[in-house]
FIKOLZA-1660 file (N, C-alpha, C; in steps of 0.1 Angstrom, whole numbers, plus 5000, padded with zeros to 4 digits):
% residues 191
   i   px   py   pz ch aa at
   1 8555 9092 8007  A  M  N
   1 8560 9097 8021  A  M CA
   1 8548 9105 8027  A  M  C
   2 8545 9102 8039  A  N  N
   2 8535 9110 8046  A  N CA
   2 8542 9122 8054  A  N  C
   3 8538 9134 8050  A  N  N
   3 8544 9145 8056  A  N CA
   3 8534 9152 8066  A  N  C
   4 8524 9145 8070  A  T  N
   4 8515 9151 8080  A  T CA
   4 8521 9154 8093  A  T  C
   5 8518 9166 8098  A  K  N
   5 8523 9171 8111  A  K CA
   5 8511 9171 8120  A  K  C
   6 8514 9168 8133  A  N  N
   6 8503 9167 8143  A  N CA
   6 8506 9176 8155  A  N  C
   7 8496 9184 8158  A  V  N
   7 8497 9193 8170  A  V CA
   7 8485 9189 8179  A  V  C
   8 8488 9186 8192  A  M  N
   8 8477 9184 8202  A  M CA
   8 8477 9196 8211  A  M  C
   9 8465 9202 8213  A  I  N
   9 8463 9213 8222  A  I CA
   9 8455 9207 8233  A  I  C
  10 8461 9207 8245  A  V  N
  10 8454 9201 8257  A  V CA
  10 8453 9211 8268  A  V  C
  11 8442 9210 8276  A  G  N
  11 8440 9219 8287  A  G CA
  11 8428 9216 8294  A  G  C
  12 8422 9226 8301  A  V  N
  12 8411 9225 8309  A  V CA
  12 8400 9234 8303  A  V  C
  13 8388 9229 8303  A  G  N
  13 8377 9237 8298  A  G CA
  13 8376 9251 8302  A  G  C
  14 8374 9260 8293  A  G  N
  14 8373 9274 8296  A  G CA
  14 8386 9282 8294  A  G  C
  15 8397 9275 8290  A  Q  N
  15 8410 9281 8289  A  Q CA
  15 8413 9287 8275  A  Q  C
  16 8404 9284 8265  A  G  N
  16 8406 9290 8252  A  G CA
  16 8414 9281 8242  A  G  C
  17 8414 9268 8245  A  S  N
  17 8421 9259 8236  A  S CA
  17 8414 9258 8222  A  S  C
  18 8401 9260 8222  A  L  N
  18 8394 9259 8209  A  L CA
  18 8397 9271 8200  A  L  C
  19 8398 9283 8206  A  L  N
  19 8403 9294 8198  A  L CA
  19 8417 9292 8193  A  L  C
  20 8425 9287 8201  A  A  N
  20 8439 9284 8197  A  A CA
  20 8440 9275 8185  A  A  C
  21 8432 9264 8186  A  S  N
  21 8432 9254 8175  A  S CA
  21 8426 9260 8162  A  S  C
  22 8416 9269 8163  A  K  N
  22 8410 9275 8152  A  K CA
  22 8419 9285 8145  A  K  C
  23 8427 9292 8154  A  L  N
  23 8437 9302 8149  A  L CA
  23 8448 9294 8141  A  L  C
  24 8453 9283 8147  A  L  N
  24 8463 9276 8140  A  L CA
  24 8458 9269 8127  A  L  C
  25 8446 9264 8128  A  G  N
  25 8440 9258 8116  A  G CA
  25 8438 9268 8105  A  G  C
  26 8434 9280 8108  A  R  N
  26 8432 9291 8098  A  R CA
  26 8445 9295 8092  A  R  C
  27 8455 9296 8100  A  L  N
  27 8469 9299 8095  A  L CA
  27 8473 9289 8085  A  L  C
  28 8472 9276 8089  A  L  N
  28 8477 9265 8080  A  L CA
  28 8469 9264 8067  A  L  C
  29 8456 9267 8068  A  L  N
  29 8448 9267 8055  A  L CA
  29 8453 9278 8046  A  L  C
  30 8456 9290 8051  A  T  N
  30 8461 9301 8043  A  T CA
  30 8475 9297 8036  A  T  C
  31 8482 9288 8042  A  K  N
  31 8495 9284 8037  A  K CA
  31 8493 9272 8027  A  K  C
  32 8481 9268 8024  A  G  N
  32 8478 9258 8014  A  G CA
  32 8478 9244 8019  A  G  C
  33 8479 9242 8032  A  Y  N
  33 8478 9228 8037  A  Y CA
  33 8464 9222 8038  A  Y  C
  34 8463 9209 8037  A  D  N
  34 8451 9202 8040  A  D CA
  34 8451 9201 8055  A  D  C
  35 8440 9206 8061  A  V  N
  35 8440 9207 8076  A  V CA
  35 8427 9200 8081  A  V  C
  36 8429 9193 8092  A  K  N
  36 8418 9187 8099  A  K CA
  36 8419 9191 8114  A  K  C
  37 8409 9196 8119  A  V  N
  37 8408 9200 8133  A  V CA
  37 8397 9192 8140  A  V  C
  38 8400 9186 8151  A  S  N
  38 8390 9178 8159  A  S CA
  38 8391 9181 8173  A  S  C
  39 8379 9183 8179  A  E  N
  39 8378 9186 8194  A  E CA
  39 8374 9173 8201  A  E  C
  40 8381 9170 8212  A  V  N
  40 8377 9159 8220  A  V CA
  40 8375 9164 8234  A  V  C
  41 8363 9164 8239  A  H  N
  41 8360 9169 8252  A  H CA
  41 8359 9158 8262  A  H  C
  42 8366 9160 8274  A  G  N
  42 8363 9151 8285  A  G CA
  42 8351 9156 8292  A  G  C
  43 8352 9165 8300  A  M  N
  43 8341 9173 8306  A  M CA
  43 8343 9187 8302  A  M  C
  44 8336 9191 8291  A  S  N
  44 8340 9204 8284  A  S CA
  44 8336 9216 8292  A  S  C
  45 8327 9214 8302  A  Q  N
  45 8325 9226 8310  A  Q CA
  45 8337 9230 8317  A  Q  C
  46 8338 9242 8322  A  R  N
  46 8350 9248 8328  A  R CA
  46 8355 9238 8339  A  R  C
  47 8368 9234 8337  A  G  N
  47 8374 9225 8347  A  G CA
  47 8377 9211 8342  A  G  C
  48 8370 9207 8332  A  G  N
  48 8372 9193 8326  A  G CA
  48 8383 9193 8316  A  G  C
  49 8389 9182 8313  A  S  N
  49 8399 9181 8303  A  S CA
  49 8394 9183 8289  A  S  C
  50 8402 9191 8281  A  V  N
  50 8398 9193 8267  A  V CA
  50 8410 9190 8258  A  V  C
  51 8408 9183 8248  A  V  N
  51 8419 9180 8238  A  V CA
  51 8414 9184 8224  A  V  C
  52 8423 9191 8217  A  T  N
  52 8420 9194 8203  A  T CA
  52 8432 9189 8195  A  T  C
  53 8428 9183 8183  A  Y  N
  53 8439 9178 8174  A  Y CA
  53 8439 9187 8162  A  Y  C
  54 8451 9191 8158  A  V  N
  54 8453 9199 8145  A  V CA
  54 8463 9191 8137  A  V  C
  55 8458 9185 8126  A  R  N
  55 8467 9178 8117  A  R CA
  55 8467 9185 8103  A  R  C
  56 8479 9186 8098  A  F  N
  56 8481 9192 8085  A  F CA
  56 8492 9186 8077  A  F  C
  57 8490 9188 8063  A  G  N
  57 8500 9182 8054  A  G CA
  57 8494 9184 8040  A  G  C
  58 8500 9176 8030  A  D  N
  58 8495 9177 8016  A  D CA
  58 8481 9170 8016  A  D  C
  59 8479 9159 8023  A  Q  N
  59 8466 9152 8023  A  Q CA
  59 8465 9146 8036  A  Q  C
  60 8455 9150 8044  A  V  N
  60 8452 9145 8057  A  V CA
  60 8439 9137 8057  A  V  C
  61 8439 9125 8061  A  Y  N
  61 8427 9117 8060  A  Y CA
  61 8418 9116 8072  A  Y  C
  62 8425 9117 8084  A  S  N
  62 8418 9116 8096  A  S CA
  62 8422 9128 8106  A  S  C
  63 8412 9133 8114  A  P  N
  63 8415 9143 8123  A  P CA
  63 8422 9138 8136  A  P  C
  64 8422 9125 8138  A  V  N
  64 8426 9119 8151  A  V CA
  64 8441 9117 8151  A  V  C
  65 8448 9120 8163  A  I  N
  65 8462 9117 8165  A  I CA
  65 8463 9106 8175  A  I  C
  66 8470 9095 8171  A  D  N
  66 8472 9084 8179  A  D CA
  66 8484 9085 8188  A  D  C
  67 8486 9076 8197  A  E  N
  67 8498 9076 8206  A  E CA
  67 8510 9075 8197  A  E  C
  68 8520 9083 8201  A  G  N
  68 8533 9084 8195  A  G CA
  68 8533 9091 8182  A  G  C
  69 8523 9099 8179  A  E  N
  69 8522 9106 8166  A  E CA
  69 8523 9122 8167  A  E  C
  70 8522 9127 8179  A  A  N
  70 8522 9142 8180  A  A CA
  70 8536 9148 8178  A  A  C
  71 8537 9158 8169  A  D  N
  71 8549 9165 8168  A  D CA
  71 8550 9175 8179  A  D  C
  72 8539 9181 8183  A  F  N
  72 8538 9191 8194  A  F CA
  72 8526 9188 8203  A  F  C
  73 8529 9189 8216  A  I  N
  73 8518 9190 8225  A  I CA
  73 8519 9204 8231  A  I  C
  74 8508 9212 8229  A  V  N
  74 8507 9225 8235  A  V CA
  74 8498 9224 8247  A  V  C
  75 8503 9226 8259  A  S  N
  75 8495 9224 8271  A  S CA
  75 8492 9237 8279  A  S  C
  76 8480 9239 8282  A  F  N
  76 8476 9251 8290  A  F CA
  76 8478 9249 8305  A  F  C
  77 8481 9237 8309  A  E  N
  77 8482 9233 8323  A  E CA
  77 8492 9222 8324  A  E  C
  78 8500 9222 8335  A  L  N
  78 8511 9213 8337  A  L CA
  78 8508 9198 8337  A  L  C
  79 8498 9195 8345  A  L  N
  79 8494 9181 8347  A  L CA
  79 8488 9176 8334  A  L  C
  80 8481 9184 8326  A  E  N
  80 8476 9180 8313  A  E CA
  80 8488 9176 8304  A  E  C
  81 8499 9184 8304  A  A  N
  81 8510 9181 8296  A  A CA
  81 8516 9167 8300  A  A  C
  82 8517 9164 8313  A  A  N
  82 8522 9151 8317  A  A CA
  82 8512 9140 8313  A  A  C
  83 8500 9143 8314  A  R  N
  83 8489 9133 8311  A  R CA
  83 8490 9128 8297  A  R  C
  84 8494 9136 8287  A  W  N
  84 8493 9133 8273  A  W CA
  84 8506 9129 8267  A  W  C
  85 8517 9128 8275  A  T  N
  85 8530 9125 8269  A  T CA
  85 8531 9113 8260  A  T  C
  86 8523 9103 8263  A  K  N
  86 8524 9091 8255  A  K CA
  86 8520 9093 8240  A  K  C
  87 8514 9105 8237  A  F  N
  87 8510 9108 8224  A  F CA
  87 8521 9115 8216  A  F  C
  88 8532 9119 8223  A  L  N
  88 8543 9126 8216  A  L CA
  88 8552 9116 8209  A  L  C
  89 8556 9121 8197  A  K  N
  89 8567 9114 8189  A  K CA
  89 8580 9114 8197  A  K  C
  90 8589 9105 8193  A  K  N
  90 8602 9104 8200  A  K CA
  90 8609 9118 8199  A  K  C
  91 8608 9125 8188  A  D  N
  91 8615 9138 8186  A  D CA
  91 8605 9149 8187  A  D  C
  92 8594 9147 8194  A  G  N
  92 8584 9157 8195  A  G CA
  92 8587 9167 8206  A  G  C
  93 8579 9178 8207  A  K  N
  93 8582 9188 8217  A  K CA
  93 8569 9191 8225  A  K  C
  94 8571 9193 8238  A  I  N
  94 8560 9198 8246  A  I CA
  94 8562 9213 8249  A  I  C
  95 8552 9220 8246  A  I  N
  95 8552 9235 8250  A  I CA
  95 8541 9236 8261  A  I  C
  96 8545 9240 8273  A  T  N
  96 8535 9240 8284  A  T CA
  96 8536 9252 8292  A  T  C
  97 8524 9256 8296  A  N  N
  97 8522 9266 8306  A  N CA
  97 8526 9260 8320  A  N  C
  98 8533 9267 8328  A  T  N
  98 8537 9262 8341  A  T CA
  98 8525 9263 8352  A  T  C
  99 8514 9269 8348  A  Q  N
  99 8503 9270 8357  A  Q CA
  99 8498 9256 8361  A  Q  C
 100 8493 9256 8374  A  Q  N
 100 8488 9243 8379  A  Q CA
 100 8473 9246 8383  A  Q  C
 101 8464 9238 8378  A  M  N
 101 8450 9239 8381  A  M CA
 101 8446 9225 8388  A  M  C
 102 8442 9226 8400  A  N  N
 102 8439 9213 8407  A  N CA
 102 8427 9206 8401  A  N  C
 103 8429 9193 8397  A  P  N
 103 8418 9185 8393  A  P CA
 103 8409 9181 8405  A  P  C
 104 8397 9176 8403  A  M  N
 104 8388 9173 8414  A  M CA
 104 8394 9164 8425  A  M  C
 105 8402 9153 8421  A  P  N
 105 8407 9145 8432  A  P CA
 105 8417 9153 8442  A  P  C
 106 8423 9163 8436  A  V  N
 106 8432 9172 8445  A  V CA
 106 8423 9181 8453  A  V  C
 107 8413 9187 8446  A  V  N
 107 8404 9196 8453  A  V CA
 107 8397 9189 8465  A  V  C
 108 8393 9177 8463  A  T  N
 108 8386 9170 8474  A  T CA
 108 8396 9164 8484  A  T  C
 109 8409 9164 8482  A  G  N
 109 8418 9159 8491  A  G CA
 109 8421 9144 8489  A  G  C
 110 8416 9138 8479  A  A  N
 110 8418 9124 8476  A  A CA
 110 8432 9121 8470  A  A  C
 111 8438 9132 8464  A  A  N
 111 8451 9130 8458  A  A CA
 111 8459 9143 8460  A  A  C
 112 8472 9142 8457  A  E  N
 112 8480 9154 8457  A  E CA
 112 8485 9158 8443  A  E  C
 113 8486 9171 8440  A  Y  N
 113 8491 9175 8427  A  Y CA
 113 8506 9171 8427  A  Y  C
 114 8510 9164 8416  A  P  N
 114 8524 9159 8415  A  P CA
 114 8534 9171 8415  A  P  C
 115 8545 9169 8421  A  S  N
 115 8555 9180 8422  A  S CA
 115 8565 9178 8411  A  S  C
 116 8571 9190 8407  A  D  N
 116 8582 9190 8398  A  D CA
 116 8580 9183 8385  A  D  C
 117 8568 9186 8379  A  L  N
 117 8564 9179 8367  A  L CA
 117 8574 9182 8355  A  L  C
 118 8578 9194 8354  A  V  N
 118 8587 9198 8342  A  V CA
 118 8599 9189 8343  A  V  C
 119 8606 9189 8354  A  N  N
 119 8618 9181 8355  A  N CA
 119 8616 9166 8354  A  N  C
 120 8604 9161 8359  A  K  N
 120 8601 9147 8357  A  K CA
 120 8599 9143 8342  A  K  C
 121 8592 9152 8335  A  M  N
 121 8590 9150 8320  A  M CA
 121 8604 9150 8313  A  M  C
 122 8612 9160 8317  A  K  N
 122 8626 9160 8311  A  K CA
 122 8634 9148 8314  A  K  C
 123 8633 9143 8326  A  A  N
 123 8640 9131 8331  A  A CA
 123 8636 9119 8323  A  A  C
 124 8623 9119 8319  A  N  N
 124 8618 9108 8310  A  N CA
 124 8621 9110 8296  A  N  C
 125 8630 9119 8292  A  G  N
 125 8634 9121 8278  A  G CA
 125 8626 9130 8270  A  G  C
 126 8616 9137 8276  A  F  N
 126 8608 9146 8268  A  F CA
 126 8614 9160 8266  A  F  C
 127 8613 9166 8254  A  D  N
 127 8618 9179 8251  A  D CA
 127 8607 9189 8256  A  D  C
 128 8609 9196 8267  A  V  N
 128 8599 9204 8273  A  V CA
 128 8603 9219 8272  A  V  C
 129 8594 9227 8267  A  D  N
 129 8596 9242 8267  A  D CA
 129 8585 9247 8276  A  D  C
 130 8588 9250 8288  A  A  N
 130 8579 9255 8298  A  A CA
 130 8580 9270 8301  A  A  C
 131 8569 9277 8300  A  I  N
 131 8569 9291 8303  A  I CA
 131 8557 9294 8312  A  I  C
 132 8558 9305 8319  A  N  N
 132 8547 9310 8327  A  N CA
 132 8538 9318 8319  A  N  C
 133 8529 9311 8311  A  A  N
 133 8520 9318 8302  A  A CA
 133 8510 9326 8309  A  A  C
 134 8506 9322 8321  A  L  N
 134 8496 9330 8328  A  L CA
 134 8501 9344 8332  A  L  C
 135 8513 9344 8337  A  E  N
 135 8520 9357 8340  A  E CA
 135 8521 9366 8328  A  E  C
 136 8525 9360 8316  A  L  N
 136 8526 9368 8304  A  L CA
 136 8513 9373 8299  A  L  C
 137 8502 9364 8300  A  A  N
 137 8489 9368 8296  A  A CA
 137 8484 9380 8304  A  A  C
 138 8486 9379 8318  A  E  N
 138 8482 9390 8326  A  E CA
 138 8489 9403 8323  A  E  C
 139 8502 9402 8320  A  K  N
 139 8510 9413 8316  A  K CA
 139 8504 9419 8303  A  K  C
 140 8499 9411 8294  A  A  N
 140 8493 9416 8282  A  A CA
 140 8479 9422 8284  A  A  C
 141 8473 9419 8295  A  G  N
 141 8460 9425 8299  A  G CA
 141 8449 9416 8304  A  G  C
 142 8451 9403 8302  A  S  N
 142 8440 9394 8307  A  S CA
 142 8446 9380 8309  A  S  C
 143 8442 9373 8320  A  S  N
 143 8445 9359 8322  A  S CA
 143 8439 9350 8311  A  S  C
 144 8429 9355 8304  A  K  N
 144 8423 9347 8294  A  K CA
 144 8431 9346 8281  A  K  C
 145 8442 9354 8280  A  A  N
 145 8451 9354 8268  A  A CA
 145 8462 9343 8269  A  A  C
 146 8461 9334 8278  A  V  N
 146 8471 9323 8279  A  V CA
 146 8472 9316 8265  A  V  C
 147 8460 9314 8259  A  N  N
 147 8460 9307 8246  A  N CA
 147 8469 9314 8236  A  N  C
 148 8469 9327 8235  A  L  N
 148 8477 9335 8225  A  L CA
 148 8492 9335 8229  A  L  C
 149 8494 9335 8242  A  V  N
 149 8508 9334 8247  A  V CA
 149 8514 9320 8242  A  V  C
 150 8506 9309 8244  A  L  N
 150 8511 9296 8239  A  L CA
 150 8512 9295 8224  A  L  C
 151 8503 9301 8217  A  M  N
 151 8505 9302 8202  A  M CA
 151 8517 9309 8198  A  M  C
 152 8520 9320 8205  A  G  N
 152 8532 9328 8203  A  G CA
 152 8545 9319 8205  A  G  C
 153 8544 9311 8215  A  R  N
 153 8555 9302 8218  A  R CA
 153 8557 9291 8207  A  R  C
 154 8545 9286 8203  A  L  N
 154 8545 9276 8192  A  L CA
 154 8551 9282 8179  A  L  C
 155 8548 9294 8177  A  S  N
 155 8552 9301 8164  A  S CA
 155 8567 9300 8162  A  S  C
 156 8575 9299 8173  A  K  N
 156 8590 9298 8172  A  K CA
 156 8594 9285 8165  A  K  C
 157 8586 9276 8164  A  Y  N
 157 8589 9263 8159  A  Y CA
 157 8583 9261 8145  A  Y  C
 158 8577 9271 8139  A  F  N
 158 8572 9271 8126  A  F CA
 158 8579 9281 8117  A  F  C
 159 8579 9279 8104  A  D  N
 159 8585 9288 8095  A  D CA
 159 8576 9299 8089  A  D  C
 160 8566 9303 8097  A  F  N
 160 8557 9313 8092  A  F CA
 160 8561 9327 8097  A  F  C
 161 8558 9337 8089  A  T  N
 161 8562 9351 8093  A  T CA
 161 8552 9356 8104  A  T  C
 162 8557 9366 8111  A  E  N
 162 8549 9372 8122  A  E CA
 162 8536 9378 8115  A  E  C
 163 8538 9383 8103  A  E  N
 163 8526 9389 8096  A  E CA
 163 8515 9379 8094  A  E  C
 164 8520 9367 8090  A  E  N
 164 8510 9356 8087  A  E CA
 164 8503 9352 8100  A  E  C
 165 8510 9351 8111  A  W  N
 165 8504 9348 8124  A  W CA
 165 8494 9359 8128  A  W  C
 166 8498 9372 8126  A  M  N
 166 8490 9383 8129  A  M CA
 166 8477 9383 8121  A  M  C
 167 8478 9380 8108  A  N  N
 167 8466 9379 8100  A  N CA
 167 8456 9369 8105  A  N  C
 168 8462 9357 8110  A  A  N
 168 8453 9347 8115  A  A CA
 168 8447 9351 8128  A  A  C
 169 8454 9358 8136  A  I  N
 169 8449 9364 8149  A  I CA
 169 8437 9373 8146  A  I  C
 170 8440 9382 8136  A  E  N
 170 8429 9392 8133  A  E CA
 170 8417 9385 8128  A  E  C
 171 8418 9374 8121  A  A  N
 171 8407 9367 8115  A  A CA
 171 8400 9359 8126  A  A  C
 172 8406 9356 8137  A  S  N
 172 8401 9347 8148  A  S CA
 172 8396 9354 8160  A  S  C
 173 8400 9366 8163  A  V  N
 173 8398 9373 8176  A  V CA
 173 8389 9385 8174  A  V  C
 174 8379 9387 8183  A  P  N
 174 8370 9398 8182  A  P CA
 174 8378 9411 8182  A  P  C
 175 8375 9421 8174  A  P  N
 175 8382 9434 8173  A  P CA
 175 8386 9440 8187  A  P  C
 176 8376 9440 8196  A  K  N
 176 8379 9447 8209  A  K CA
 176 8390 9440 8218  A  K  C
 177 8393 9427 8214  A  F  N
 177 8404 9420 8222  A  F CA
 177 8416 9419 8213  A  F  C
 178 8417 9425 8202  A  L  N
 178 8427 9422 8192  A  L CA
 178 8441 9427 8197  A  L  C
 179 8442 9439 8202  A  E  N
 179 8455 9444 8206  A  E CA
 179 8461 9436 8218  A  E  C
 180 8452 9433 8227  A  M  N
 180 8457 9425 8239  A  M CA
 180 8462 9411 8234  A  M  C
 181 8454 9405 8225  A  N  N
 181 8458 9392 8221  A  N CA
 181 8471 9392 8212  A  N  C
 182 8473 9403 8204  A  K  N
 182 8485 9404 8197  A  K CA
 182 8497 9406 8206  A  K  C
 183 8495 9413 8217  A  K  N
 183 8506 9416 8227  A  K CA
 183 8509 9402 8234  A  K  C
 184 8499 9395 8237  A  A  N
 184 8501 9382 8244  A  A CA
 184 8509 9372 8235  A  A  C
 185 8505 9372 8222  A  F  N
 185 8512 9364 8212  A  F CA
 185 8527 9368 8212  A  F  C
 186 8530 9381 8212  A  E  N
 186 8544 9385 8211  A  E CA
 186 8551 9382 8224  A  E  C
 187 8545 9383 8235  A  Y  N
 187 8551 9379 8248  A  Y CA
 187 8555 9365 8248  A  Y  C
 188 8546 9356 8242  A  G  N
 188 8549 9342 8242  A  G CA
 188 8560 9339 8232  A  G  C
 189 8560 9346 8221  A  A  N
 189 8571 9344 8210  A  A CA
 189 8584 9348 8215  A  A  C
 190 8585 9358 8224  A  N  N
 190 8597 9363 8229  A  N CA
 190 8601 9359 8243  A  N  C
 191 8593 9350 8249  A  A  N
 191 8596 9345 8262  A  A CA
 191 8609 9338 8263  A  A  C
% end
């Protein structure tokens, strides 16, 4: 039996998805899992699509998640969540920030940002947990802490203790940003 679990972290360059995947990978390693983390950049400079795969289990052979395999999609931006839904398992969960960042076709006026994406995803049968992670990050002290808000939200679906998550945060975040990031994580967990 294959017990591999798959988490896709999707967003836009510069949002901190790589830190989020490293934090999650570090936590999973301390719990004894075989972990594979893979980064796939569209245009990785700020503004381009960024995808990170985190796969874990007893034995993981490949870092890549195929369509229909993701247990979780953690999305830093609403349109990115909608864009990657075909990768979600039937009983998978989407955790998304409600923030909207206009892609280039919208910026140039060639397209419009789709409206009501959360309800459209739910109407298509997807299990969506949408929170305003940007607002919670700013409340914690910085808009850059969206990644920790989303990791806090993801933590609700895992059987790890808060202490285990905090240890992973301490090992992943520079000391001067530690308290703000811990606060952001807790806001996400309790949202």
